[in-house]
Each structure stands twice: as C-alpha cells, then as structure tokens.
C-alpha positions in Angstrom: -88.9 -0.7 2.4 -87.8 1.5 -0.5 -86.3 4.1 1.9 -83.7 1.7 3.4 -81.5 1.3 0.4 -81.5 5.0 -0.2 -80.4 5.7 3.4 -77.7 3.2 3.1 -76.5 4.7 -0.2 -76.3 8.2 1.3 -74.3 6.9 4.3 -71.9 5.1 2.1 -71.4 8.1 -0.1 -70.7 10.3 3.0 -68.1 7.9 4.3 -66.6 7.5 0.8 -66.2 11.3 0.6 -64.4 11.4 4.0 -62.1 8.6 3.0 -61.3 10.3 -0.3 -60.5 13.5 1.5 -58.2 11.6 3.9 -56.4 9.8 1.1 -56.0 13.0 -0.9 -54.5 14.8 2.1 -52.2 11.9 2.8 -51.0 11.8 -0.8 -50.3 15.6 -0.8 -48.5 15.4 2.5 -46.4 12.5 1.3 -45.3 14.4 -1.7 -44.4 17.4 0.5 -42.4 15.2 2.8 -40.6 13.2 0.2 -39.2 16.1 -1.9 -37.6 18.2 0.8 -36.3 15.2 2.8 -33.9 14.2 0.0 -30.3 14.5 0.9 -28.5 17.5 -0.6 -26.3 16.4 -3.4 -23.8 18.5 -5.4 -25.2 19.9 -8.6 -23.2 20.0 -11.7 -22.2 18.3 -14.9 -20.4 15.0 -15.2 -17.2 16.9 -15.6 -17.6 18.8 -12.3 -18.5 15.5 -10.6 -15.3 14.0 -11.9 -13.3 17.0 -10.8 -14.8 16.7 -7.3 -13.8 13.0 -7.2 -10.2 14.1 -8.1 -10.2 16.6 -5.3 -11.4 14.1 -2.8 -9.0 11.3 -4.0 -5.8 13.2 -4.7 -4.5 13.3 -1.0 -4.1 9.5 -1.2 -1.8 9.6 -4.2 2.0 9.2 -3.5 5.2 9.6 -5.5 7.6 6.7 -5.2 11.3 7.5 -5.8 14.0 4.9 -5.9 17.8 5.2 -6.2 19.4 2.0 -7.5 23.0 0.9 -7.8 23.7 -1.8 -10.5 26.7 -3.8 -11.6 26.8 -6.1 -14.6 28.8 -9.3 -15.0 29.2 -11.1 -18.3 30.5 -14.6 -17.4 33.3 -15.8 -19.8 32.7 -13.1 -22.3 36.3 -11.8 -22.6 38.5 -13.1 -25.4 40.6 -15.0 -22.9 37.4 -16.6 -21.3 37.5 -14.4 -18.3 34.5 -12.5 -16.9 33.8 -8.9 -17.8 32.6 -6.6 -15.0 31.0 -3.3 -15.7 31.7 -0.6 -14.5 35.3 -1.6 -14.7 36.4 0.6 -11.9 34.4 -1.3 -9.3 31.8 1.4 -8.9 28.1 1.1 -9.9 25.7 2.5 -12.4 23.4 4.6 -10.3 20.0 5.5 -11.6 16.8 7.1 -10.3 13.4 5.7 -10.8 10.2 7.4 -10.2 6.6 6.2 -10.2 3.3 6.6 -8.6 1.2 4.8 -6.0 -2.0 5.1 -4.0 -2.8 4.3 -0.4 -5.4 1.5 -0.2 -5.6 1.2 3.6 -5.5 3.6 6.5 -2.5 1.9 8.0 -0.3 2.6 5.0 -0.5 -0.2 2.4 0.2 1.1 -1.1 -0.9 -0.2 -4.5 1.5 0.4 -7.4 3.0 -1.1 -10.5 5.6 -3.8 -9.8 8.2 -2.3 -12.0 8.1 0.9 -9.9 9.4 -0.9 -6.8 10.9 -4.2 -8.0 14.4 -3.3 -9.2 15.8 -6.7 -9.9 16.4 -9.0 -12.9 12.6 -9.5 -12.9 12.4 -5.9 -14.2 13.1 -6.0 -17.9 13.1 -2.2 -18.1 15.9 -2.0 -15.5 17.8 -4.8 -17.2 17.7 -3.0 -20.6 18.8 0.3 -19.0 21.8 -1.3 -17.2 22.8 -3.3 -20.3 22.8 -0.1 -22.3 25.1 1.6 -19.8 27.4 -1.4 -19.6 27.6 -1.7 -23.4 29.0 1.8 -23.6 31.5 1.0 -20.9 32.7 -2.3 -22.4 32.9 -0.9 -25.9 35.3 1.7 -24.8 37.6 -0.9 -23.3 37.4 -3.6 -26.0 37.5 -1.3 -29.1 34.0 -2.1 -30.2 30.7 -0.3 -30.6 28.1 -0.2 -27.9 25.5 -1.7 -30.3 27.8 -4.7 -30.9 28.2 -5.3 -27.2 24.6 -4.9 -26.5 23.7 -7.3 -29.2 26.1 -9.8 -27.7 24.4 -9.4 -24.3 21.0 -10.0 -25.9 22.3 -13.1 -27.7 23.9 -14.6 -24.6 21.4 -13.9 -21.8 22.6 -16.8 -19.7 26.0 -15.2 -19.5 24.7 -11.9 -18.2 23.8 -11.2 -14.6 23.1 -7.9 -12.9 23.4 -7.1 -9.2 20.8 -4.5 -8.2 21.0 -2.8 -4.9 18.3 -0.3 -3.8 20.0 2.5 -2.0 16.9 4.7 -1.5 13.2 4.0 -1.9 10.5 6.1 -0.3 6.9 7.1 -0.8 6.3 10.9 -0.6 3.0 12.5 0.4 1.9 14.8 -2.4 1.1 18.5 -2.2 -2.6 17.4 -2.6 -2.2 16.3 1.1 0.5 18.6 2.5 -0.2 21.6 0.3 2.9 23.5 -1.0 5.7 23.0 1.5 7.2 26.1 3.1 10.4 24.2 3.8 11.8 20.7 3.8 10.9 20.2 7.5 7.4 19.7 6.2 8.4 17.1 3.7 6.8 13.7 4.6 8.5 10.6 3.1 8.2 7.0 4.3 10.7 4.3 3.5 9.2 1.3 1.7 10.1 -1.7 3.8 8.7 -4.6 1.9 6.8 -5.8 -1.1 4.1 -8.0 0.5 2.4 -9.2 -2.7 3.4 -8.8 -6.4 3.3 -10.1 -9.9 6.3 -9.6 -12.3 6.5 -6.9 -14.9 5.9 -9.2 -17.8 2.7 -10.6 -16.2 0.3 -8.6 -14.2 2.9 -6.0 -13.0 1.1 -5.4 -9.7 2.6 -4.8 -6.3 1.3 -4.1 -2.7 4.0 -2.5 -0.6 4.3 -1.6 3.1 6.0 1.5 4.5 7.9 2.2 7.7 5.4 3.7 10.1 7.4 3.2 13.3 7.4 6.3 15.5 4.1 7.6 14.1 2.0 8.6 17.1 -0.9 7.9 17.3 -1.3 5.0 15.0 -1.0 5.6 11.2 -4.1 7.0 9.6 -3.5 7.8 6.0 -6.0 8.8 3.3 -6.9 5.9 1.1 -9.1 4.9 -1.8 -11.4 2.0 -2.4 -11.5 -0.3 -5.4 -14.5 -0.3 -7.8 -16.2 -3.7 -8.2 -18.2 -2.7 -11.3 -17.4 -3.6 -14.9 -15.5 -1.0 -17.0 -16.8 -0.5 -20.6 -15.5 1.1 -23.7 -16.1 4.8 -23.9 -16.3 5.1 -20.1 -14.6 8.3 -18.9 -11.8 7.8 -16.4 -9.1 10.0 -14.8 -5.5 9.2 -13.9 -3.9 10.9 -10.9 -0.2 10.5 -11.1 3.2 12.1 -11.6 4.1 11.9 -15.2 7.7 13.0 -15.8 9.2 10.8 -18.5 12.0 10.3 -16.1 11.8 6.7 -14.9 15.2 5.9 -16.4 16.9 9.3 -16.2 20.5 8.9 -15.0 21.5 11.3 -12.2 18.4 13.3 -12.6 18.8 16.5 -10.7 15.1 16.9 -10.0 15.0 13.6 -8.1 18.2 14.5 -6.3 16.2 17.4 -4.8 13.9 14.9 -3.3 16.5 12.4 -2.2 18.9 14.9 -0.8 16.5 17.7 0.2 18.7 20.5 1.4 16.0 23.2 1.8 17.5 25.3 -1.0 15.2 23.9 -3.7 11.8 23.9 -2.2 10.1 25.1 -5.4 11.4 22.1 -7.3 10.3 19.8 -4.5 6.8 21.2 -4.6 6.7 20.8 -8.4 7.8 17.2 -8.2 5.2 16.4 -5.6 2.2 18.0 -7.3 0.2 15.3 -9.0 -1.0 15.6 -12.5 -4.6 14.9 -13.5 -5.5 13.6 -17.0 -8.9 12.4 -18.2 -9.8 10.3 -21.1 -12.0 7.5 -22.4 -11.6 3.8 -22.3 -10.8 2.7 -25.9 -10.8 -1.0 -25.3 -12.1 -3.0 -22.4 -10.7 -6.4 -21.4 -7.8 -6.4 -23.8 -6.0 -9.8 -23.4 -2.3 -9.8 -22.9 -0.2 -12.8 -24.1 -0.1 -14.1 -20.5 -3.9 -14.0 -20.2 -4.1 -10.8 -18.2 -7.1 -8.7 -18.9 -6.3 -5.0 -19.2 -7.9 -1.8 -20.4 -6.6 0.7 -22.9 -7.2 4.5 -22.6 -6.1 7.3 -24.8 -3.2 9.5 -23.5 -4.1 9.8 -19.9 -0.6 9.3 -18.6 3.1 9.0 -19.6 6.3 7.6 -18.1 6.4 8.3 -14.4 2.6 7.7 -14.1 3.0 4.0 -13.6 1.2 2.8 -10.5 -1.0 5.9 -10.3 -4.7 5.3 -9.7 -7.2 5.5 -12.4 -10.6 6.5 -11.0 -14.2 6.7 -12.3 -16.6 9.6 -11.7 -17.5 8.2 -8.3 -13.9 8.4 -7.2 -13.4 4.6 -7.0 -10.2 3.0 -8.3 -11.0 1.1 -11.5 -7.3 0.2 -12.0 -3.8 1.7 -12.1 -1.5 3.0 -14.8 0.8 0.5 -16.5 3.4 0.9 -19.1 2.1 1.6 -22.6 3.7 2.1 -26.0 5.0 5.6 -26.3 4.5 5.6 -30.0 0.7 5.4 -30.0 0.2 7.3 -26.8 -2.0 4.6 -25.3 -2.0 3.8 -21.6 -2.7 0.3 -20.3 -4.7 0.0 -17.1 -4.4 -3.0 -14.9 -8.0 -3.5 -13.6 -9.0 -3.3 -10.0 -10.0 -7.0 -10.0 -6.4 -7.9 -10.4 -5.3 -5.5 -7.6 -8.0 -6.9 -5.3 -6.4 -10.4 -5.7 -3.0 -9.2 -4.5 -4.6 -7.1 -1.7 -6.1 -10.4 -0.4 -2.7 -12.0 -0.6 -1.2 -9.1 1.3 -3.9 -9.3 4.0 -5.2 -5.9 3.2 -8.9 -5.6 3.8 -10.8 -3.6 1.1 -13.3 -2.6 3.8 -10.8 -1.2 6.2 -11.7 2.2 7.6 -9.8 5.2 8.9 -10.8 8.2 10.9 -9.1 10.7 8.6 -10.8 9.4 5.5 -14.1 9.4 7.2 -13.8 13.0 8.4 -12.3 14.2 5.1 -15.1 12.6 3.1 -17.8 14.0 5.3 -16.2 17.5 5.3 -15.7 17.5 1.5 -19.2 16.4 0.8 -20.4 19.2 3.0 -18.1 21.6 1.1 -19.6 20.7 -2.3 -23.2 20.4 -1.1 -25.9 22.9 -1.7 -28.1 22.5 1.3 -28.9 25.0 4.0 -25.9 25.8 6.3 -23.6 23.5 4.4 -20.8 26.1 4.5 -21.1 26.3 8.3 -21.0 22.5 8.6 -18.0 22.3 6.2 -16.2 24.9 8.2 -16.7 23.0 11.4 -15.6 19.6 10.0 -12.6 21.1 8.2 -11.6 22.9 11.4 -11.7 19.5 13.2 -9.5 18.0 10.5 -7.0 20.8 10.8 -6.8 20.4 14.5 -6.5 16.6 14.5 -4.3 16.2 11.4 -1.8 19.1 11.3 0.1 17.5 8.4 -3.0 17.9 6.2 -2.0 21.3 4.9 -4.3 21.1 1.9 -7.2 21.6 4.3 -6.3 25.3 4.6 -7.6 26.4 1.2 -10.9 24.5 1.7 -11.3 25.9 5.2 -10.7 29.5 4.2 -13.4 29.2 1.5 -15.8 27.5 3.9 -15.3 30.2 6.6 -15.8 33.0 4.2 -19.1 31.6 2.9 -20.3 30.5 6.3 -20.1 34.1 7.4 -23.2 34.8 5.2 -25.2 31.9 6.8 -27.5 32.1 9.8 -27.4 28.8 11.5 -27.9 27.2 14.9 -24.9 27.4 17.3 -22.3 24.9 16.2 -23.7 24.6 12.7 -25.8 21.6 11.8 -24.6 19.5 8.9 -26.3 19.8 5.6 -27.7 16.3 6.1 -29.1 17.2 9.5 -30.5 20.5 8.4 -32.3 19.1 5.4 -32.9 15.7 7.1 -33.2 16.2 10.9 -34.6 19.8 11.3 -36.7 19.8 8.1 -37.9 16.3 8.7 -38.7 17.1 12.3 -41.0 19.9 11.2 -42.5 17.7 8.5 -43.1 14.8 10.9 -44.8 17.2 13.4 -46.9 18.7 10.7 -47.7 15.3 9.4 -48.9 14.2 12.8 -51.1 17.3 13.1 -52.6 16.8 9.6 -53.2 13.1 10.3 -54.9 14.0 13.6 -57.2 16.5 11.9 -58.1 14.0 9.2 -58.9 11.4 11.8 -61.1 13.8 13.7 -63.0 14.8 10.6 -63.6 11.2 9.6 -64.9 10.4 13.1 -67.2 13.5 13.0 -68.5 12.6 9.5 -69.1 9.0 10.7 -71.0 10.1 13.8 -73.2 12.5 11.7 -73.9 9.8 9.1 -74.8 7.2 11.8 -77.0 9.7 13.6 -78.9 10.5 10.4 -79.4 6.8 9.7 -80.7 6.1 13.2 -83.3 9.0 13.0 -84.5 7.8 9.6 -84.9 4.2 10.8 -86.5 5.2 14.2 -89.5 7.2 12.7 -91.4 4.2 11.1 -90.4 2.1 14.1 -92.1 4.5 16.5 -95.3 4.5 14.4 -95.4 0.8 14.4 -95.0 0.7 18.2 -97.7 3.3 18.7 -100.1 1.3 16.6 -99.3 -1.8 18.6 -99.8 0.0 21.9 -103.3 1.3 20.9 -106.1 -0.3 23.0 -108.1 -2.9 21.0 -111.7 -2.1 20.3 -113.8 -2.5 23.5 -115.0 -6.0 24.0 -118.8 -6.1 23.9 -120.2 -8.6 26.4 -123.7 -9.7 25.6 -126.2 -8.6 28.3 -129.6 -10.2 28.3 -132.4 -7.9 27.5 -135.0 -7.6 30.1 -137.7 -10.2 29.7 -141.1 -8.7 29.1 -143.8 -11.2 30.1 -146.7 -11.6 27.8 -149.9 -10.5 29.3 -151.9 -13.7 28.7 -149.2 -16.1 30.1 -149.0 -16.8 33.9 -145.3 -17.0 34.9 -143.6 -19.8 36.6 -140.8 -19.5 39.1 -137.4 -21.3 38.8 -135.7 -22.7 41.8 -133.7 -19.5 42.0 -136.7 -17.3 42.0 -136.6 -16.1 38.4 -139.9 -15.7 36.5 -140.2 -17.8 33.4 -143.0 -17.0 31.0 -142.3 -19.6 28.4 -144.7 -22.4 29.1 -142.6 -25.1 27.5 -139.2 -23.9 29.0 -137.3 -26.8 30.6 -134.6 -24.5 32.0 -134.6 -21.0 33.3 -133.4 -18.6 30.6 -131.6 -16.5 33.1 -129.7 -18.9 35.3 -130.2 -22.2 33.5 -131.7 -24.0 36.5 -134.1 -26.8 35.5 -137.7 -26.0 35.6 -139.5 -28.6 37.7 -143.2 -28.9 37.9 -143.7 -26.8 34.8 -147.3 -25.8 34.1 -149.2 -28.1 31.7 -146.9 -31.0 32.5 
C-alpha cells in the first residue's frame, strides 16, 4: 500500500515537468512573436516628430487674398448738413488683405478666421482702416487734420457707413503642395464663393468657407486636416503653419498684386508669397476667457499679421485651433480652439470624419517615407509614384520621390515592394506563425509521449502485485482427504456375523453393519 502514493507522486511530477516545459516554450515564443511584430514607427525626438507632422500637414494650408473696394459716407456731417462722401472723386479706397486658411474636408471646405474673409462693417479692422483713409481725404477738403476727422467719426458712429465690395477673393494652394512654380500656368487659385458658417470678429472670429470647384474633373480631392478633440494645456508645444507678412492692411501692396495679376514675370515673388512659414512655441495660457465668453489659448510669438486663420497643430499633426489676432506689443498669439471650429463645421454641414483618396494615399506614403522598417524606401517609392501619377498638381511629391527612389536602390525586396507594415507585419508574422505552429506541435507531441511513458510505468508497477495475487488465488487448494475405513481385522476368539449385505461383523453387540450401515438382525447372543 505504501508503493501507490509514491507511484502517483512520480507520475504527477513527470506530467508537471512536461507542462512546465510547454509553458516555458510558449512564453519564450510569445516574446519572440510580440517584439518583431510591432509596427515600424519613426524614431526621433519630439522635435523631429513635430517636424514630420508639419511636413505631412503643410500641403493642406492655403493663402487667402482679398482685394476690397470701400467707400465711406458720413450722413449730415458737412457744415451745411449735407453728406460727406469719401473718396470725393467717386472712386474707392482699394486695399489688399491676406490671411491663411486650412482645408478641413476633401471637397474643399476651408477653416479660417472670420476677419480674413468677411470684409464688411462687421469687421472692425477694415472699418478702422477705411476711416483712417477717409479722414485724410476729408481733412484735405475741409481744412482740418486727419486726427480731428477720425475723432469725429468715432464720436458719431451712427452717422458713418461704409460700403465694402469684394473685387477679388481666392484661396491659393501653397508651394507645400505645388512645390516651387515654374510659371504662372501652374498657379492654382480657387475663388471663395460663400461663407457657410461664421462668427463675427469681436466674438469667436471663425469662418467656414466654400470655394468654386466647378470644372474640376474628377471630383475635388484636396489635402485636409482633422481637428483634435483632446484638451490643450499650458506648456504644450504647438506649431503654427501660416503666411505671416504683416501686410493685412497694406494699401496697393505690390506683392499681392503679383498674386492677383499674375503676369508670369514675377514667378519668384509668387513662390515666396505662397511658401508657408512654420513657427513653434508653447501654450502660455489655456482657456483664457474673452469678454464675450469665448475660451481661447495664448501662445508666445508663433505668428504675426497675415497668419490669421492658419492652423495650429500638435505633435500628432491634429489641429488644436487656428491663429487669431493678438496684440502686437506683447507678441502673443491668440488661438481659437478646435472645439469652437467644430461647432461651425457642424453648422456648415462639414463632416469631421470625411475621407479623401489623396489624403489617404499621402498619409500612407509619408508614413512609409519616415519609417525605419525593412523595404520602407521601396514601399514609399511605390506609393509616391502612385501619387505623382494620380495627382499631377501635387508637385511637392517630387522631392520625396527622388529621395525614396535613391534609397530604395539599396534595398533588396520582393517585386513590387511590400510596405513596411506588410514586411514587418505580414511576411515576418507569417514566418512567426508557421514557426509557432511547429513549436506548438513539437510541444504537444512531447507532452503526449511523456504522458504515455508515465502511464505505462504506472501500469507496470500496479500490475506486478496484482499478478501475484491472481497466482495465489489460482493455486490448487490442499488435496481433500477422504476418510477411508481401515480394513477390519477380526479378533481370533470372536465368530463373525454376516449383515444382510454380506459383510462380516465381529462386534458381538453391533446393531448395524459398520461398513454399510445395514441393521444386524438375529445377532448372536440375542
């Protein structure tokens, strides 16, 4: 009985060892599988990640240029009670306004600051500019100073009205999309046809505009950015992509004339005007409350005049807001948050989840370009080639494609070039899965063999005492001894009697035959 527990203990320890081996192999293999199967991600510091986000996002940034005619009327302001019109000769004050914007949908919706596109009496900046110009004109005619006239306008706002007329207003694709233009034939500008949702300058200063896409074949497919839905905090690093020029109110600015009346003779100036500027900084205040209740952010010196409406992005390339007017004296930039922009996108019917083929291909190609996995240059070269073929206006692809082709020449890859994700995910994972199956099969076979051996040993050890017990049981019992009567020896002095069956009976007093038990009749002496 003492052997049974020890046999069971040995069998249990044998099976435990097999299970331990299996678990150890499974753990080691899982570690091998998990590490290589991770998707390749670009290495680098936070600065390099931010720079990569700028490269990916910049093609979606646009420059918005407006040409505006304005005429001022001061009702009953003359000494005789008549109206004063300025300019007096019946012409108009013409000014150029420049700002920035960003595509937020593949079909051409643009997010910008309202004061960049709304040139009306709702725009206090435009009002101030026209009043200044009119004050100089009126002062010359009425022998006064421009300061006196302007003070009068400010003290009698109900008497002053300004008629604004937008002569020209277009959104230009930046060189981040077109690359440097060889000539004006490659200049891409789209007329702004409507403001589909907006808030005045003195409130949330936000506008969603639509551009004229008639005649674009196939359907419009612009680069676009998505809005961030995460909270922005003080000290967060952000980057503004815009066109700072300090020229929003520059009268008859020759530079903007080059864009408006592109003659082909000033292509270098045009390229300069359409090259976006990138400025990074930190959020100094989060959720600053304006008098109207609007929550805005403040950042240090990431933009200047002309940047209004340009996107401000985080390190993931998401739009956390856009540049708004800030005091020039303290070099702070206000940022209208993306939550405000999202509200007006909804009013305009612009879906934040809209998708476009261009942005999908460009994002994939760029991620391949900055990746570090096997054959990523080959994959980037293939994807960028597809972009170049399908989107010939995307001139900026050329510099990325040239670099990718040069590096891909040093790679040995399958025909057609697998993407980084497929090389590190599909091919590598395929080998790992096959290897894993083989290891798992070997482990299972070993476990089965160990179990069979253990069971066999247990059976043999149990069977030995069982066979001994059976042998002892099968042994013949001791031979049964049947009593056999000893031969009767008759005493010499006694005459025998005969029983009915013929047996001799020598006992004189026997009533029955001792051999057959028959009664003795007629016994002697009776």
